[in-house]
N, C-alpha and C positions, 0 to 999 in steps of 0.2 A: 503495498500500498503507501504508495506518494502522499506526504503528508499534504493537505489542503491549504494554500497558500491564503493569508490573509492580508489584505492590504490595507493601508492606514484608514482608507475612508469607509471598510469595514469593520472596523476594528469596536464599535460602539455596539456592534450587533455579537460578537464572541470575547470582549473584555472579561467574561467571568471564566475564561478560559483559564485567565494568569494566576487564580486563585489556589488552582492544580499546584503550579509550579512555586508559591512563595512560601510555604512551609519550608520545601526542600531550601529554597535559596537562603532563607533566616536561618536555620541549621548552621548549613558550610559556612557561610559568610562568619558569623560568629565565631563558628567551632572549630573552622578548618584556616579560612582565608586570614582572618583575624591572627591565630595565632602565627599564623605564618608571618605574617607583613611585622608582629612585634618581635617576632624572632630576627629577622632582616636588620631592624631597627637597632638591637639591643646589642645585635654583635658588634656594635662599631664601639660599645661600651664596657668598660671593666664595673660590672654591675653583679650585686650581690643578692640579687631576689626582690630587692624590700627596697630601700632608700639612699642606699649608695648606688648612685651610677656617675662614673668620671669617662667623659668622653676621649676615645684613644686613636681613632682612626679605624686602621688599616692592621691594627699591632695584634688583635687578637688572630688574624690571618696568618699573619708574617709570623708568629709565635707558634701559629700551627703547625703549618709545614716545615718548620725547622725542629719540630719534636719527632724523635725518635721512637717515642711509646704512640705516637699518632699513626704514623707509617707501621709500626711492627703489628697496631690492630687491624689493619686492613692485610696486610700480611698472614696472620691467622686466618681471617675472612676469605682470603683467596684459598689457602690450604683447605680448609674446611669446604667451602665451595666446590674445588677440582675433588675432593672424595666423595661429596655428594653426588657430584654427577658418577662416579661409580656406582653411589648407592643406586641407581636409576635401574639398574641391571635385573636385579631382584625380581622388583613389579612387572617388566615387562616379561622376563621369562614365565612367572606365573600367570600374566593374564593369557599368555599363549598357551599354556598346558590345557587350562582350563577352556579354551575358544574351544581347542580340538578335540575335546571330551564329546561323543556323538550321543549322550543322551544329555535332554534338556535337563531332567531332573536331577543328574549328576551336575551338571552346570550350575544350576541353583543350590543343591546343596554344598558343592566346593563354596559359592560366593558368599552365601551365608556363614559358612566356616570363617574366610577370612575378614569378612567386614565385622562380624561380631568383635572377636579380639579387635582386630585395629581400630576400632572407631574409639577406642579409649582415647581419653585426651592425652594429648602427646607429652604435656608436664606432666601427667601420672607416670606415666613410661617412664620419665625423665627420674620421677622420687624413685621410681621400683629401684629401676638401677642402679642409682646413687645408694639404695639402702642394701638390696641383696647382693648385688651383681660385683659392684666396685669395692666393699667393705674388704680390709684389710685379711683378716684373720680367718672369718668365714664366710665369704664371699664367695657367689659363686663362678666367677672366674677365675680367681686363684684356686679355688676348687679343682677344676677342670686343668689347672695347666700344673697342679700336681699329681692327678688323676693320670695323666696322658703322658708324662716325660717329660712336656715341653717347659718346665721351666726350668730343670738342669739341660735344656738346648739353650737357652735363651741367655742362662748364666755363660755357659759358652761360646756364644757369641758374641756379648756384652764384654766379656773378657779379649776374645778375638779382636773385635772391632774398636775397642775402646770407648764405649758408649758414655763412660760416665765420667768422671772429673777427678783430678789429681789435688788431695787437701795435704799440704805438709809432708810433701812427700810420701804420700799415702795412696793409694787408686781406691775410690769408692765408688762401685760400679750401681747402674741401675738394677740389675736384677743380681743379687748375691744368693749363694745356697743358705737355707734354714731359713732366710726373710723374708716372706712375703711382699708383692711389690704392692709399692701404695700407690693406688691409681691418681688419686684424689687429693694427694697430700706432695707427691714428687712432681718437681718442678719440670722435668724430664719426660716425667707419663701423664702430664694431666692432658695434653693436646692429643695423645692416645686416645685416651678416656674418651671424651669427646667425639674421636672420630669413629670408636668402635660401639658407642651408645647406640642403643634400638636394634640389632642387630638380629634377624634378618635384614632390615630393612622394607620390608615390603607394608607399603600402607594403603589404605582403602580408598583413597581419592584416586591414587594413580591406577590400582588397577581396575577400578571402575571405568577411568577414563579412555584407558588402553581395551576394556570390554567392549567400552559403548560405539567404541570405531570399529572395531573387528566384527560387530556382530551387523555390519553392512555388508559384509562378502556374502554374496553368491553361494548358495551350496553349488550351481552348477559348475563355478569357476574350479573349485574343488574335486568333482567328478572330472570334470576337463584335463584337469594338472595328473590324476591318481589314471586316469587312460593312458598320456602320455609320458607315464613311468615317471612323472617329477619326484625328485627326492625330498624329504621333509627341509633340510635346509636351503633347497629351491624355493619349496611355496613359501618361506618364511621372507628370503631377501626378496623374492619376484611379485610375492601377492599380497602379504601381510606388512611388511615392513614399510613399502610404499604408500599405504594406506594409514599406516597411524604416524608418518614422518612428524605430520603438522603437530598432533598432540605431543609426539617426543620433542618437538623443540620446544615448544610452549611451556612443557614442562622443565625444561632443561634453563629456558628465562627465569622461570620465577624460582628454580631451585638457586641459581647465582645472586638471584636478587633479593630470596628471604634469608641466606646466608650472610649478607652483608647488614641486612634489616635488623634481623634476629638478634635478642639477647635475652628472652625469657630462659632457654634451655641451657646457654651456658651461666647464668645466674642460678640456676635452680642446680646443677651438679658443680657448680664452683662456689664463688659467693660474687659480692657486687666487686671483689678486685679482680675477676680476672683469675682466680688462682693464684696461688705464691709466686709473687713476683708478677703478678699480672700478664703471667705466659699466655692467658688463651681470651685476655681482653677484647673483643670486635668492637668495631669503631662505634655501635650504637651501644654496648656496656660503658664503653669509655668514656662519652657524651654524658651518660647516667652518672657514671660517678663522679666527672668535674662538676656536675651542677648541684646534686644531692650531698656530696660527700667533701668534695672543695670547696663549695659555696660559689665556683665561678660561672653563674649563669651567663655572662654575657660570652665566655671562652664555649661554652656549650653549646650555645646558640650559633656562635661561629663553626661549631662541628658540626650543628644541624644543616646547615646552608650547605657545607660541602659535602656532607653523606647524600644530600638531596641533588647537587647538582652531577654526583658520580651514580646514582641509580636511573635519575630522569636520562643519561648519558645513556648508556648501558641499556636502556628499553628504547632510546630511539636508534642505537645502534643494533640491536636485533630486530628492530623491524627494517630495517632499511636491508640488514643480510637477509631477512626472511624474502621481499621483494627485489633482491640482487638483479635476479632477470627482466626486469622491467624498468632499469635504470638506464640511463641514458649512457653513454663510452664516457664521456666528460664527468658525470658526477658519479663514476666507479673509480675515478683518476684521482679526484678530491680526495674521496675517502680514504684510497689507500695511503694516498700521501698525507693526510691526517691522521693516518693511525701510524704510520709510519714516524713520523715528528713526536707524537705520544711516546711511541717505546725508544727512540733516540733520546727525550730527554730523559725519561724513567733513567735509562742505562747512564745519563750524564752524570746525573743527581747520585747514583748508587741506590734506589730504592725498589725493593721489586725488582728485582734484576729476573727473576724467573718469569715475572707476567711482560719484562718487558720484551724478553725472549720471545713469548709467543704471539704478542700483537707482531712485531716486526715479522715472525715468519707466518703469520695470518696474513698482512700485510704486500708479500709478496707478489707481484703478479706473474703466477706459474700458468696461467694460459696463454697468455700471449708473448712469454719466453720460451715456453715448450712449443709456440707452432711455430716461430721463428726457426726453432734449432730446425724442426722436423723438416723446412724449407730449404737451412742452410745445408744440411746433409742429404738432403734426399728422402725419397720413404715413395717413389715409383715401385707399381705392384706389389706392395706390403698387401696392399689391402685384398687383391685377389688371392693371393699367397696364404692370407688370414683366414680369408673364404674355404678355400679346398682344403685346408687344415681342421677346419672346423667342420666340415662334411665328412672328412675321412676319419673321425673320433666319434661323431654320431652316428655312422656307418659302424665303427667297432663298435659301440656300445649297446646298438639293437642285437647287431650277432651274441654280443655277451648275453644278453636277457633272455637271449632265445635256449640258451642250456639248462638241463635241470639241476645243477649246480648253482649255478644264478639265482633260479628260481626258488629253489630250498634255502640258501644266504639270505635272499629279499625276505621272504615270509618267517624268518627268525626275526631279521631287523626289525619288520615292522610289529610284530608281538616284543619286541623291547620295546618300541619305538611306544607304542600303546601303554605299557606298565611303565614306561620310564616317567611319563607325564605326571603320570598319580602318586608315584617316588618320589618326584620334586614336589608336588602341592604337600603329601604327607610330612616330607622332612622340613620344609618350610614353617608350616606350621607347628610341628615340635619344635625346632629351635625356637621360634617365637612365643611359643607359653612352654617353658620348662617349669613343671611344679610336680611334687612329690604331697602325697596325702600322709598326713600322720596322726597318729593315733594316742590319747584320744581328742577329740573335737570338744574343744572351747566354745561355746556358744556365748560366753559372758563376755568374748572379745567383741562381738557384734553391740551386744548392748554399749558399753563403753564407749566403744567407734561412733553410737548415734548421740549418746548423750553428747560426746566431744565437738563432732561435725553437722548435728542437726541445723543448727541457725547457720552457716555458710550455708547448707544444701538447700535451707530455705530464702537464703539472700542472693542464692544463684538462679533458683526456679524464678526469684521474683522478676529479677534482671533481665534475666535469658528472654523469658515472655512478653514483657512489656517493650524490651529493646527490639522485639523481632515483630511485634504487631503495628509497633509506630514508625517504623522502617518499612515495612509492606503497605501501610496504608499512603504513606508518603512518597513511597516510590512508584507505587502504582498510578497515583495521580499525576507523580513527574514522567513516568512513561507515557503515558495519556498525552499528556501536554507535546512532547518533545516526537511524539508517532504518529498523531491526528491530524494538527495545523501545525503550521508554519508561520509563526507568528512574529512582528517585530521583536527583535531582541532574542528571538531564539538560538537564534547559532551562535550567537556572544555567550550565552547560557550554556549551551551545551557542551561549546571547548572549555568551558570552566570547567564544567566537569572533565572533562577528559583529563586534562591537565593533571586534576586530584586522583586520578588513576596512577598518576606517575610520581606522585608526590608521597614518600615512605613517613607513614603516622607518625612512625619516632622519632624523626627527625621534630618534629612540633612538640612534643611533649613537655619540654620546658615552659616554652610560653604558654602551652594550652594548661599546666601547672597552675602557673602566676594568673592566668585569667579564671578558673575557677577559684582558685583563693581572693581574687577582687571581686567575685558575686557569691561569696561568703557559701559556695557548695563545696568548699573540701570537708571529707566527713561524712559526705551526704550520698544516698543511693540515686540520687536525682542525677548529680552530676555521671554517674557513670551510665544512665539511662540517657543521658543528652549526647555526651560522646559517642556513645554506641552507634546512636541512632543515624548522627551527624557521618559516622566513618561507615556506616553500612549502605548508604544512600548511592554511593556515587557506581560500584559494583551491582546493585541491585534493580537500580534504573537503565543502567548499562545493559542487562539481560532481558528485562522486562518489556524495553521496549524493543528490543529485535522481535518478540512475541506478540503484543501488540500489533505491529506492522504488518504481519500476515496474518492478522484477518481480514475478512473480504471487504474489500471496500463497499460493495454492495448494502451490506447490514447498515452502517451508518449511513448510506442514501437512504435508504428506507427509513430509518430513524429520524433523520432532517424531515423526510417529507411528513411525516407524523406528527411534528412539530415536537419532538425532546431534543431538548437541550444536552451539553457536556454531562452536566452532572447525570442525566439521564442515562444518558448514550453508557458513560462507564459502568452505572450499577447495571442497568438492562443486557448490555453486549458486551463489555471488557469483561466484568467480575467473573460471569456464571462460565466463560471460557478460560479464565485463565487459574482455574485450581489446582493442574496440573503444575504446570510451576510456580505459585506461588507456594504451592508445596515444596516447592523444592529448592527454591531462595530460600523459605522458612527455615527448614531443616537447617542448610549451610549458615544462617544467620545466628540460629539458636547453638548451635554448637562451638561456631565463632565465639560469640558471648560466653560463655558456659568457661570454655578455655581462656579468657583474657584474665592476663597474668600482671602488666607492664604497669597497666594505669590501674587499676584498683590498688598494687601495691604500693604507689606513691600519693594517691589520695584517702586512701582509706586511711584513719587513723586507730579507733575502736574496734578491739576485737570481737564484738558481737555484731558487726556489719559486716563483716569480711564476706564475700564470697569465697567459695570451696575453696579456689585455687590458691588463696593467698593463707587461707588458713590451714589449710594441708601443709603448704610449708612451711609455716611456723612450726607446724606440730610435729614435723620430721625432721627440724632441726633443733628443737627446744626443748620440749616437754615428754614427749611421748619417745619411750625408747626400746619398748618392747615390739618385738616383730607381728608378732597376734594381731594386738588391737590397730595398730600401724597400717597392715597389710588388710585388716576390714573396715578401717576409716577409706583409704583407696578405693574399693569396690564400692562401697556407697556411694564416692562420686560419681562414679563410670553408670552407676545404674541408671540414674535417668535418660542419659547420654544412649545407653545401649536399648534400652525400652523403646525410645523416641525412633530408634533408626531403625528397627526392628518392624515397627509400626507401619513405618514412613518407607522400607525399601524398595519396595515396588512401585511407590512412587517416585524415589528418586532416583531411581536404575529408569524408571521410564521417562522422567524430565532430562535426563544426561543422553539417554537415546533422542528423545527427538532435538535436542540441541545439536547432537553430531549429525544428526541427517540434515537438520538446516547448514550448516556448516559446510 
């Protein structure tokens, strides 16, 4: 549906449609753009967040660019980002294995097995790893190292490769015989612990995203491939991988950007300092520490601006890379030259040298250089020879397939592949949820945990429901405004929303906190509801706008003939048809608000008002030391999200599948 263009002369007949977007504009203007503008303004001041503000010009940025600690934080972020890219492989493997199961019931069963445990809030998973896996004396990770003999191997590698340090003439290794590794206390093991946590790294969102794309492949394609004798690897590379390349690329971009923006995971596994000596302090955590521990609000605002510029640049570069084939030749030259200049600058200053080398490798014009070399050294007749060789190999392959031995081997291989996909699924599930039932059962752990975390559960339920409902109401109205009509200033408003999609929320936390403090909203649930509603508007409007735009134009024209206003059209046409997509977006908004951690941590003061994630973090670090009650508290905090996802899983998957088909 093409939006109906409204001219200025017709504005008096359609002015009420502006009421659909005013709530959204007020929210994002007050809680998104004003903090961003305040952060830019105060970045030029030596500001303590209250009454001390001294204009220093660009000194904050100069000190920041010369800060080794700041560049080390980005080094940590890019190391984690590189490992997170490798962590994208297990979800892809699991999605392909589930998709290749012939029975739809088996596919649904596996999907449930993965989604239910993997829908656990990520912060709770991090807390479980901190409590049960990384604990030095009785942690599962050290028990595994001792049981398999890997600890002795690591001790030998430590002595051979000199991983440790020499102190006063004595060598102190990272791994020493008789001493369990202190994963969260040793500066040389902290980064490894941050990388390892969450193994086998299979998340429900990634699996469902890949499955939604794979479901679009027709069975006729697989049947034709089977007739041609195509191998399982060729099916993946020629049929499945090209279809899901777009989703893989988007997951890759989100992974890199989220690694730079994320601070909650490192804060849970380490602390606000980023571990001993700040060895795992990522940029966002570095900013929070400067603001709320060192009381350098102006300096923290400068960090937020630099972080915003870097994240927005990465998103823009990723978009250009995705549309590389559509760019003009001069645009490609300019982008390559710009990337090469950035790489050379990083090499010159000696910061992030590995990243600089990667940028230079990506900026090198392999295609033009390769074509010139081929023209220089010739290559005539090679195409015909390659075609003849390919035809000969195909003929030999057909002859081999006709032999009885090859058929028997092929049948055995097919059986192994069919069994292997089930083995992969169950192996990943076993690694994802290692647990041992011990007797006797202590049900009093649940009663103690409930008495401890019940207020946090109630607060989170209230916050998540209110935020989700407010966001959906305002977002559906805003989506109607952008999809149905093209009003004066609507293009400006839409571009303002798109800019917010690229702006990292964590970069505005410092000025947002000061704004909430000035409005006397600190330590109130209303602050979290307003901030959550404002933050959820951008994504929700972007998704719902595409859905509303697909509603047939004839329905709106018929309603206008009957004299229906825009409010009546929204109520009688858009709302009844939007149940599936509203449910999908609502589930994602509820889970996102339930998992929110950083903003409640810095806004809330009274323990009785803590959301569940903040309350669990405090309990895990201070009060509850017994494993049973602590684990019961983790389970209680996860049950509402699991129940929600069980009842909405079909709706959620249907919404994702419809989005995949439209995309």
